[in-house]
C-alpha positions as CSV (number, residue, x, y, z in Angstrom):
1,M,0.0,0.0,0.0
2,S,1.5,3.3,-1.0
3,E,0.9,6.7,0.5
4,Q,0.2,9.9,-1.5
5,S,3.1,12.3,-1.5
6,S,5.5,14.0,-3.8
7,T,9.0,12.6,-4.6
8,P,12.1,14.5,-5.4
9,A,13.4,14.8,-9.0
10,P,16.0,12.2,-9.9
11,A,19.7,13.1,-9.8
12,A,21.6,12.2,-12.9
13,S,23.5,9.5,-11.0
14,D,20.6,8.3,-8.9
15,V,20.2,4.9,-10.6
16,P,23.2,3.1,-12.1
17,A,22.9,1.9,-15.6
18,P,21.6,-1.7,-15.7
19,S,23.8,-4.4,-16.9
20,P,23.3,-5.1,-20.6
21,G,21.3,-8.1,-21.5
22,S,19.1,-9.5,-24.2
23,G,15.8,-8.8,-22.4
24,P,14.0,-5.6,-21.6
25,R,15.1,-3.3,-18.8
26,V,12.3,-3.2,-16.2
27,A,11.1,-0.7,-13.6
28,V,8.7,-2.0,-10.9
29,L,6.8,0.7,-9.1
30,G,5.3,-0.7,-5.9
31,T,7.0,-3.4,-3.9
32,G,4.3,-4.3,-1.4
33,V,3.0,-7.8,-0.7
34,M,2.5,-8.6,-4.5
35,G,5.1,-6.3,-6.1
36,A,8.0,-7.5,-4.1
37,G,7.6,-11.1,-5.2
38,M,7.0,-10.1,-8.8
39,A,10.1,-7.9,-8.9
40,R,12.2,-10.7,-7.5
41,N,11.0,-13.1,-10.2
42,I,11.6,-10.5,-12.9
43,A,15.2,-10.1,-11.8
44,A,15.6,-13.9,-11.4
45,A,14.6,-14.2,-15.1
46,G,17.8,-12.3,-15.9
47,L,16.1,-9.0,-16.7
48,A,17.9,-5.8,-15.4
49,T,15.4,-4.6,-12.8
50,T,15.0,-1.3,-10.9
51,V,12.5,-1.0,-8.1
52,W,10.8,1.9,-6.3
53,N,8.4,2.1,-3.4
54,R,7.0,5.2,-1.7
55,T,8.3,3.8,1.5
56,R,11.8,3.0,0.5
57,E,12.3,0.5,3.4
58,R,9.8,-1.8,1.6
59,A,12.0,-1.9,-1.5
60,E,15.4,-2.3,0.3
61,P,15.1,-6.1,0.7
62,L,15.3,-6.3,-3.1
63,A,18.7,-4.7,-3.2
64,D,20.4,-8.1,-3.6
65,V,18.8,-8.6,-7.0
66,A,17.7,-5.1,-8.2
67,T,18.6,-1.4,-8.2
68,V,16.6,0.4,-5.6
69,A,15.7,3.9,-6.8
70,S,15.1,6.9,-4.5
71,S,12.4,8.3,-6.8
72,A,9.8,6.9,-9.2
73,A,11.1,9.1,-12.0
74,A,14.6,7.8,-11.5
75,A,13.4,4.2,-11.6
76,V,11.8,4.5,-15.0
77,D,14.6,6.4,-16.6
78,G,16.0,4.0,-19.3
79,A,13.4,1.3,-18.7
80,D,11.8,-0.5,-21.6
81,V,8.9,-1.8,-19.5
82,V,7.4,0.0,-16.5
83,V,5.3,-2.1,-14.2
84,T,2.8,-0.4,-11.8
85,M,1.7,-2.6,-8.8
86,L,0.3,0.1,-6.5
87,Y,-2.6,0.1,-4.0
88,D,-5.3,1.9,-5.9
89,L,-6.3,4.1,-8.8
90,D,-5.2,7.4,-7.2
91,S,-1.8,6.0,-6.4
92,V,-1.3,4.7,-10.0
93,E,-2.6,7.9,-11.6
94,S,-0.4,10.3,-9.5
95,V,2.7,8.2,-9.9
96,V,2.3,7.8,-13.7
97,R,1.7,11.5,-14.2
98,E,4.9,12.1,-12.3
99,V,7.1,9.6,-14.2
100,A,5.8,10.0,-17.7
101,P,8.3,12.8,-18.7
102,S,11.1,10.4,-17.7
103,M,9.8,7.4,-19.7
104,G,11.3,6.6,-23.1
105,D,9.2,7.0,-26.2
106,D,9.3,3.2,-26.8
107,A,8.6,2.2,-23.2
108,V,5.6,0.1,-22.4
109,W,3.5,0.7,-19.3
110,V,2.2,-2.6,-17.8
111,Q,-0.5,-1.7,-15.3
112,Q,-1.0,-4.6,-12.9
113,S,-2.8,-2.9,-10.0
114,T,-6.5,-3.7,-9.3
115,V,-8.3,-0.5,-10.2
116,G,-11.7,-1.7,-11.5
117,V,-13.6,-0.9,-14.7
118,E,-14.0,2.8,-14.3
119,G,-10.4,3.0,-13.0
120,S,-9.0,1.1,-16.0
121,D,-11.0,3.4,-18.4
122,R,-9.4,6.4,-16.7
123,L,-6.0,5.0,-17.1
124,V,-6.6,4.2,-20.7
125,A,-7.5,7.9,-21.2
126,L,-4.4,8.9,-19.1
127,A,-2.1,6.8,-21.4
128,E,-3.6,8.5,-24.5
129,E,-3.2,11.9,-22.9
130,L,0.4,11.3,-22.0
131,G,1.3,9.4,-25.2
132,L,2.1,6.1,-23.4
133,T,1.7,2.6,-24.6
134,L,-0.5,0.8,-22.1
135,V,-1.0,-2.8,-21.4
136,D,-3.8,-3.4,-18.8
137,A,-2.6,-6.6,-17.1
138,P,-4.0,-7.3,-13.6
139,V,-3.2,-10.7,-12.1
140,L,-5.0,-13.5,-10.3
141,G,-3.2,-14.7,-7.2
142,T,-1.9,-13.6,-3.8
143,R,1.5,-13.5,-2.1
144,G,2.3,-17.2,-2.6
145,P,1.8,-17.3,-6.3
146,A,3.5,-13.8,-6.7
147,E,6.6,-15.2,-4.9
148,A,6.5,-18.4,-7.0
149,G,6.0,-16.7,-10.3
150,A,2.7,-18.5,-10.7
151,L,0.2,-15.7,-11.2
152,V,-2.3,-15.7,-14.0
153,V,-2.0,-12.5,-16.0
154,L,-5.1,-11.0,-17.6
155,A,-3.5,-8.9,-20.3
156,S,-5.1,-6.5,-22.7
157,G,-3.6,-3.9,-25.0
158,P,-2.0,-3.4,-28.4
159,D,-0.7,-6.5,-30.2
160,D,2.6,-4.9,-31.0
161,A,3.4,-4.7,-27.3
162,R,3.1,-8.4,-26.7
163,D,6.6,-9.5,-27.7
164,R,8.2,-6.6,-25.9
165,I,6.7,-7.4,-22.6
166,A,6.5,-11.2,-22.9
167,P,9.7,-11.9,-20.8
168,V,8.2,-9.8,-18.0
169,L,4.8,-11.5,-18.0
170,D,6.5,-14.9,-18.3
171,A,8.6,-14.1,-15.2
172,V,5.6,-13.2,-13.0
173,G,3.0,-15.7,-14.2
174,S,2.4,-19.3,-15.0
175,R,0.3,-18.2,-18.0
176,T,-1.0,-15.1,-19.7
177,M,-4.4,-14.6,-21.2
178,W,-4.6,-11.9,-24.0
179,L,-8.1,-10.5,-24.0
180,G,-8.2,-7.7,-26.5
181,A,-8.1,-3.9,-26.1
182,A,-6.7,-2.3,-22.9
183,G,-9.3,-2.5,-20.2
184,A,-10.5,-6.0,-20.9
185,G,-8.1,-7.4,-18.4
186,S,-9.5,-5.3,-15.6
187,R,-13.0,-6.3,-16.5
188,L,-12.3,-10.0,-16.3
189,K,-10.4,-9.4,-13.0
190,M,-13.7,-8.0,-11.5
191,A,-15.5,-11.2,-12.4
192,A,-12.7,-13.4,-11.0
193,N,-12.5,-11.4,-7.8
194,A,-16.3,-11.7,-7.4
195,W,-15.8,-15.5,-7.4
196,V,-12.9,-15.3,-4.9
197,L,-15.1,-13.3,-2.5
198,T,-18.0,-15.7,-3.0
199,V,-15.8,-18.7,-2.1
200,L,-14.1,-17.0,0.8
201,E,-17.3,-16.0,2.4
202,G,-19.0,-19.3,1.6
203,V,-16.3,-21.2,3.4
204,A,-16.4,-18.8,6.3
205,E,-20.2,-19.1,6.6
206,S,-20.2,-22.9,6.3
207,L,-17.5,-23.2,9.0
208,R,-19.4,-20.9,11.3
209,L,-22.7,-22.7,10.7
210,T,-21.0,-26.1,11.4
211,R,-19.7,-24.6,14.7
212,E,-23.0,-23.1,15.8
213,L,-24.8,-26.4,15.1
214,G,-22.6,-28.0,17.8
215,L,-20.0,-29.7,15.6
216,D,-16.3,-29.3,15.0
217,P,-16.1,-26.9,12.1
218,A,-13.2,-28.9,10.7
219,L,-15.7,-31.6,9.8
220,F,-17.0,-29.3,7.0
221,L,-13.6,-29.3,5.3
222,E,-13.3,-33.0,5.8
223,A,-16.7,-33.6,4.3
224,V,-16.0,-31.8,1.0
225,E,-12.3,-32.8,0.7
226,G,-11.4,-34.4,-2.6
227,G,-14.9,-34.3,-3.9
228,A,-16.7,-32.3,-6.6
229,L,-17.5,-29.6,-4.0
230,D,-13.8,-29.1,-3.1
231,A,-11.2,-26.8,-4.4
232,P,-7.6,-26.0,-3.3
233,Y,-8.8,-22.5,-2.3
234,V,-11.5,-24.0,0.0
235,Q,-9.0,-26.1,1.9
236,L,-6.3,-23.3,1.9
237,K,-8.5,-20.6,3.3
238,G,-10.7,-22.9,5.5
239,G,-7.6,-24.3,7.1
240,A,-6.2,-20.8,7.7
241,M,-9.5,-19.7,9.3
242,L,-9.5,-22.7,11.7
243,A,-5.8,-22.3,12.6
244,G,-6.2,-18.6,13.2
245,D,-3.4,-18.0,10.6
246,D,-4.2,-14.5,9.4
247,E,-0.7,-13.5,8.3
248,P,-1.6,-11.4,5.3
249,S,-1.4,-13.1,1.9
250,F,-4.0,-10.6,0.7
251,A,-5.1,-8.0,3.2
252,L,-8.7,-7.9,4.3
253,G,-8.7,-4.1,3.7
254,G,-7.7,-4.7,0.1
255,A,-10.5,-7.3,-0.3
256,L,-12.9,-4.7,0.9
257,K,-11.6,-2.2,-1.6
258,D,-12.0,-4.8,-4.4
259,A,-15.5,-5.6,-3.3
260,D,-16.4,-2.0,-3.8
261,L,-14.8,-2.0,-7.3
262,I,-16.8,-5.2,-8.2
263,L,-20.1,-3.6,-7.1
264,A,-19.3,-0.4,-9.0
265,A,-18.5,-2.5,-12.1
266,A,-21.8,-4.4,-11.7
267,R,-23.8,-1.1,-11.3
268,G,-22.1,0.3,-14.5
269,A,-23.2,-2.9,-16.3
270,G,-26.8,-2.6,-15.0
271,L,-26.4,-5.8,-13.0
272,D,-27.8,-6.4,-9.5
273,L,-25.4,-8.9,-7.8
274,T,-26.8,-11.0,-4.9
275,L,-23.7,-12.5,-3.2
276,V,-21.0,-9.9,-3.3
277,P,-23.0,-7.2,-1.3
278,G,-23.2,-9.6,1.6
279,A,-19.6,-10.5,1.4
280,R,-18.7,-6.8,1.2
281,E,-20.8,-6.0,4.4
282,H,-19.1,-8.9,6.3
283,L,-15.6,-7.7,5.2
284,A,-16.6,-4.2,6.4
285,R,-17.6,-5.5,9.8
286,A,-14.2,-7.3,10.1
287,A,-12.4,-4.1,9.0
288,E,-14.3,-2.1,11.6
289,A,-13.2,-4.7,14.2
290,G,-9.6,-3.8,13.5
291,L,-8.7,-6.7,11.1
292,G,-8.1,-4.7,7.9
293,D,-4.4,-5.4,7.9
294,R,-4.8,-9.1,8.5
295,D,-5.4,-11.7,5.8
296,M,-8.9,-11.6,4.3
297,S,-9.5,-15.0,5.9
298,A,-9.7,-13.2,9.2
299,S,-13.3,-12.4,8.3
300,Y,-14.1,-15.8,9.8
301,R,-13.4,-14.3,13.3
302,V,-16.3,-11.8,13.0
303,D,-20.0,-13.0,13.0
């Protein structure tokens, strides 16, 4: 999560020239829970990588594999691909406006933050205003897949950008889906996130119901295990709920933000969702109980 503030203009020697290589030079803006793992995998793929985070201390652990820039503008100077993995639309928009003058004419902006449908449309318009080549490419997955390079990338943008950014997307993901014009990726991300929230809250409710009916809630997970009703995510999140393991893989506050984006997307499409509003209200109660910084599975702790 990145705060809103201004950053100093880059000094000429702020970022050392990356080592020459056959792949693109990459700048990763945002090294939080997701961005850090992604940046490490980009560097591990042999791509010269520069990283920046509003709070520099969150980027410093990557100094063993990447150049840590003291400003976003310095990070993108000389980069062929600029990846944004920031908290929300406002963070992305303000940072990109700041760095655009330092980006090369041939640089590709790969926008991987979750910003929703209206947000992606705003960023498409921003790219046109600033003369930037934009690939809208949010990802499916949380901390574990990000660290393993096993995200699913939902890419959308100009065909002539594909080959230029392929090494980057291959480094962060197990597969990439190309979906058409920029903005399609964020649209599919809303549908996928609606499913994630449905499963998360469905598991939490079934565990709570099992408990309140006087049974060991672990029996629910045992009953569905290995059958048609099971899924890896059911066991992963259900097990974490019962163990009280809420070390953030994806923060509850971020899930609440995404729920609002899903509902806004549905309203824009004239669709009245039935399950996501309930999930959103439960997440809100959990956030009000002080669990916003914990993993979203912590919603199980709040009735």
